[in-house]
C-alpha positions in Angstrom: 12.4 -0.9 6.6 9.3 -1.0 4.4 5.9 0.4 5.1 3.4 -2.4 5.3 1.7 -3.2 2.0 3.0 -0.1 0.1 6.4 -1.0 -1.1 7.7 2.2 0.2 10.4 2.7 2.8 10.0 4.9 5.8 12.3 7.6 4.4 10.3 7.7 1.2 7.0 8.1 3.1 8.5 10.9 5.2 9.9 12.6 2.2 6.6 12.3 0.4 4.9 13.9 3.4 7.3 16.8 3.4 7.0 17.3 -0.4 3.2 17.4 -0.3 3.3 19.9 2.5 5.7 22.2 0.8 4.2 21.8 -2.6 0.6 22.6 -1.6 1.8 25.4 0.7 3.7 27.1 -2.1 0.9 26.6 -4.7 -1.6 27.9 -2.2 0.6 30.8 -1.3 1.0 31.9 -4.9 -2.7 31.5 -5.7 -3.6 33.5 -2.5 -1.2 36.3 -3.6 -2.5 36.4 -7.2 -6.2 35.9 -6.6 -6.4 37.6 -3.1 -8.5 34.7 -1.8 -6.9 33.4 1.3 -8.5 30.0 1.3 -8.6 29.2 -2.4 -6.2 26.2 -2.2 -8.1 24.8 0.8 -11.2 24.8 -1.4 -9.5 23.4 -4.5 -7.5 20.7 -2.5 -10.4 18.2 -2.1 -10.8 18.3 -5.9 -7.1 17.5 -6.3 -7.5 14.6 -3.8 -10.4 13.2 -5.7 -8.3 13.4 -8.9 -5.4 11.6 -7.1 -7.5 8.9 -5.5 -9.9 8.3 -8.4 -7.9 8.4 -11.5 -10.1 5.9 -13.3 -13.1 8.3 -13.7 -13.3 11.5 -15.6 -14.8 14.7 -14.2 -17.8 14.4 -16.5 -18.7 11.1 -14.9 -19.5 12.8 -11.7 -22.2 14.8 -13.5 -23.5 11.9 -15.5 -23.7 9.3 -12.7 -23.2 11.1 -9.4 -24.2 8.3 -7.1 -22.2 5.6 -8.9 -19.2 7.9 -9.0 -19.4 8.8 -5.3 -19.8 5.1 -4.4 -16.7 4.2 -6.5 -14.8 7.1 -4.9 -15.7 5.8 -1.4 -14.6 2.3 -2.3 -11.3 3.6 -3.6 -10.8 5.8 -0.5 -11.5 2.9 1.8 -8.7 0.9 0.1 -6.1 3.6 0.7 -3.2 2.7 3.0 -2.4 4.8 6.1 0.7 6.2 4.5 -1.4 7.4 1.5 -3.9 9.1 3.8 -1.1 10.7 5.8 0.5 12.1 2.7 -2.8 13.5 1.5 -3.5 15.0 4.9 -0.1 16.7 4.9 -0.9 18.3 1.5 -4.1 19.7 3.1 -2.2 21.0 6.1 0.1 22.8 3.6 -2.9 24.4 1.9 -4.4 25.5 5.2 -1.0 26.9 6.4 -0.7 29.0 3.2 -4.0 30.6 4.0 -3.0 31.3 7.6 0.4 32.7 6.6 -1.2 35.0 4.0 -3.8 36.2 6.5 -1.0 36.9 9.0 1.1 38.8 6.4 -1.8 40.9 5.4 -2.7 41.7 9.0 0.9 42.9 9.6 0.7 45.3 6.7 2.3 43.3 3.9 0.5 43.7 0.6 1.1 41.1 -2.1 0.4 42.4 -5.6 
């Protein structure tokens, strides 16, 4: 069973969703512990998404030609498949969950570093 147009099977997509969720939850959790900023990964995650979606442009291109770079990013984003969007959203959910968990742990008296 292949996901339409992607060349990935359904188990691969589901596993990718789980991997992104766990990966960005754990990265966000560690960053939140070390930097004591509960939402740091939720702020950084859109930059990571831009790097994943738009691997043709360098970061400096966004400063040199902002409008052209943004237009190129919008075109690339519009060509994403639903499975890609779902995988990226699951990573963002993991980043948000890490902030929520850290807030809950601090509220209950746990101090990390």
